[in-house]
C-alpha positions in Angstrom: 8.3 6.5 17.2 4.6 5.1 17.9 4.2 1.5 16.6 0.9 -0.7 16.1 0.4 -3.9 15.6 1.0 -3.9 11.9 4.3 -2.4 12.2 7.1 -5.4 11.4 10.2 -2.4 11.7 11.5 -4.9 14.7 11.2 -8.1 13.3 14.7 -10.8 12.4 13.2 -10.1 8.7 13.5 -6.4 8.6 16.7 -6.7 10.4 17.8 -9.1 7.4 16.4 -6.5 4.8 19.4 -3.6 6.8 22.0 -6.2 7.0 25.7 -6.0 5.5 25.0 -8.4 3.0 23.5 -8.1 -0.3 22.5 -11.7 -0.7 21.5 -11.6 2.5 19.3 -8.9 2.0 18.2 -9.9 -1.3 16.9 -13.4 0.3 15.1 -11.1 2.9 13.5 -9.6 0.0 12.1 -12.3 -1.6 11.0 -14.2 1.7 8.9 -10.5 2.9 7.4 -10.6 -1.5 6.9 -14.4 -1.1 4.7 -13.8 2.2 3.3 -10.7 1.1 2.3 -9.3 4.8 1.2 -5.7 4.2 2.6 -5.3 7.8 6.1 -5.0 5.8 5.1 -2.1 3.5 6.8 0.4 5.5 9.6 -1.0 6.2 10.2 -2.1 1.9 9.3 1.6 1.1 12.3 2.9 3.4 14.4 0.5 2.2 14.3 1.4 -1.1 15.1 4.6 -0.4 18.6 3.6 0.6 19.1 0.7 -0.5 22.9 0.6 -2.3 22.6 -2.6 -4.8 20.5 -2.9 -7.8 19.6 -6.8 -7.5 18.2 -6.1 -4.3 16.2 -2.9 -5.2 14.7 -5.2 -7.7 13.5 -7.3 -5.3 12.0 -5.0 -3.3 9.9 -3.6 -5.8 8.7 -7.2 -6.7 8.4 -7.3 -2.7 6.1 -4.6 -2.8 4.3 -5.4 -5.9 3.3 -9.0 -4.0 1.3 -6.3 -1.1 -1.8 -5.2 -1.4 -2.0 -2.0 -3.8 -4.6 0.0 -1.2 -1.7 -0.5 0.9 0.9 0.4 -1.1 0.3 2.9 -3.6 -0.6 5.7 -1.0 2.5 5.2 0.8 4.5 5.2 -2.7 2.8 8.3 -3.9 4.2 9.8 -0.5 7.6 8.8 -1.1 7.4 11.0 -4.2 7.8 14.2 -1.8 10.7 12.6 -0.4 13.9 14.8 -0.3 16.1 11.4 -1.1 16.1 11.6 -4.9 16.3 7.5 -4.7 13.9 7.3 -2.8 11.4 9.2 -5.1 13.4 6.7 -8.1 12.2 3.5 -7.0 8.8 4.8 -5.7 8.6 5.9 -9.4 9.8 2.4 -10.6 7.7 0.2 -8.7 4.3 2.3 -9.0 5.0 2.0 -13.0 5.0 -1.9 -12.2 2.2 -1.4 -9.9 0.3 -0.2 -13.0 -2.1 1.5 -10.8 -3.3 4.5 -13.1 -4.4 6.7 -10.0 -0.7 7.5 -10.1 -0.3 8.9 -12.9 -1.0 12.8 -12.4 1.4 12.4 -9.7 4.4 10.6 -11.8 3.6 13.4 -13.9 4.8 16.2 -11.5 8.1 14.7 -11.4 8.6 14.8 -15.3 11.3 17.9 -15.1 12.8 16.8 -11.6 16.0 18.4 -11.1 18.0 14.6 -10.5 18.7 12.8 -13.8 17.8 9.7 -12.9 14.3 10.6 -11.0 13.3 12.4 -14.2 13.8 9.2 -16.4 11.9 6.9 -13.8 9.3 9.7 -14.0 9.6 9.2 -17.9 8.8 5.6 -18.1 6.7 5.5 -15.3 4.2 8.0 -16.9 4.5 6.1 -20.3 3.4 2.9 -18.4 0.9 4.5 -17.0 -0.7 7.1 -19.1 -4.2 6.6 -20.2 -5.5 5.9 -23.3 -5.8 8.9 -25.1 -3.3 11.0 -23.4 -0.5 9.6 -24.8 0.1 13.0 -27.1 -0.5 15.2 -23.8 2.1 13.5 -22.3 4.1 13.7 -25.4 3.9 17.4 -25.3 4.7 17.4 -21.7 8.1 15.4 -22.4 9.3 17.6 -24.9 10.6 20.5 -23.3 12.8 17.5 -21.9 14.5 17.0 -25.3 18.3 17.7 -25.7 18.6 17.0 -21.5 21.3 15.7 -20.0 24.2 12.6 -21.4 23.8 10.2 -24.1 22.0 7.6 -21.5 19.7 10.7 -20.2 18.8 11.5 -23.8 18.2 7.9 -25.1 15.9 7.1 -22.0 13.5 10.4 -23.2 13.7 8.5 -27.0 12.7 5.3 -25.6 9.6 7.0 -23.5 8.7 9.3 -26.4 8.7 6.5 -29.1 6.5 4.1 -26.3 3.7 6.9 -27.2 3.1 5.9 -30.6 1.6 7.5 -33.5 0.8 10.6 -31.2 4.7 12.0 -30.5 5.1 12.3 -34.3 3.7 15.7 -34.5 5.7 16.9 -31.1 8.8 15.9 -33.1 8.0 17.5 -35.7 7.6 20.8 -34.0 10.7 19.8 -32.0 12.6 19.6 -35.2 12.2 23.2 -36.1 13.8 24.5 -32.7 16.2 27.3 -32.7 18.0 25.3 -30.2 20.6 22.7 -32.6 21.0 20.0 -29.7 17.1 20.3 -29.4 16.5 19.8 -32.9 19.4 16.9 -32.9 17.5 14.8 -30.3 14.0 15.5 -31.9 15.6 13.9 -35.2 17.9 11.1 -33.9 14.1 10.5 -31.9 12.3 10.5 -34.8 14.6 7.6 -36.6 14.4 5.8 -33.6 10.7 5.2 -33.7 10.8 4.5 -37.5 13.9 1.8 -36.4 14.0 0.7 -33.1 17.3 -1.1 -34.0 19.2 1.9 -35.0 22.2 2.9 -33.2 21.0 6.1 -31.4 24.2 7.2 -30.7 25.5 7.2 -34.4 21.8 9.0 -35.1 22.1 11.5 -32.2 25.9 12.7 -33.5 25.0 12.6 -37.3 22.0 14.7 -36.4 24.1 17.0 -34.0 26.7 17.7 -37.2 23.7 18.7 -39.4 21.8 20.7 -36.6 24.6 22.8 -36.3 26.3 22.6 -39.9 23.8 22.2 -42.0 23.4 18.9 -44.4 25.7 20.2 -47.1 28.9 20.5 -44.6 
């Protein structure tokens, strides 16, 4: 592989990021962020794709957020096209933390990724990056994912939708008229979550599912 003077792939710090000890990798990521050396961007992004430890991944994101956006954002956008689900998911998470709105359109391309975790990361990132006035359009783009996946996936979507404010309500009203009872139930549970963020989502979803299937009088 060709290298430049900015390539830090053979430094002791890069080696520590790939070490066998999670605590050592965590310290290395902290050091990378503290140093803020842009030459480490490639190493950090590459590590995000394979790092198994949640806390280390979070520190890698923090480190990348400390780097110049003009170096990190293009590299993370390229990572959205990776064949590795974790690479896409972590890039989405990091882009949401950096907050550069030029990433919004590429992020929305992954709203319906076949991998649930990638899709969930895209939902959260899109809500974080949505331009003012585009909330309703994003809500409509998210609506086809209603009733997707397990309870945690559905809760993630509901939280993303409610994070868009009042513009989500017409979209949920339309979904509540769906011929699919699972979609109707998820839309109703999301409306309840919107009006009462402290409500129990699981109970709301189960109740709405029963009503959607059997009717309110059963």
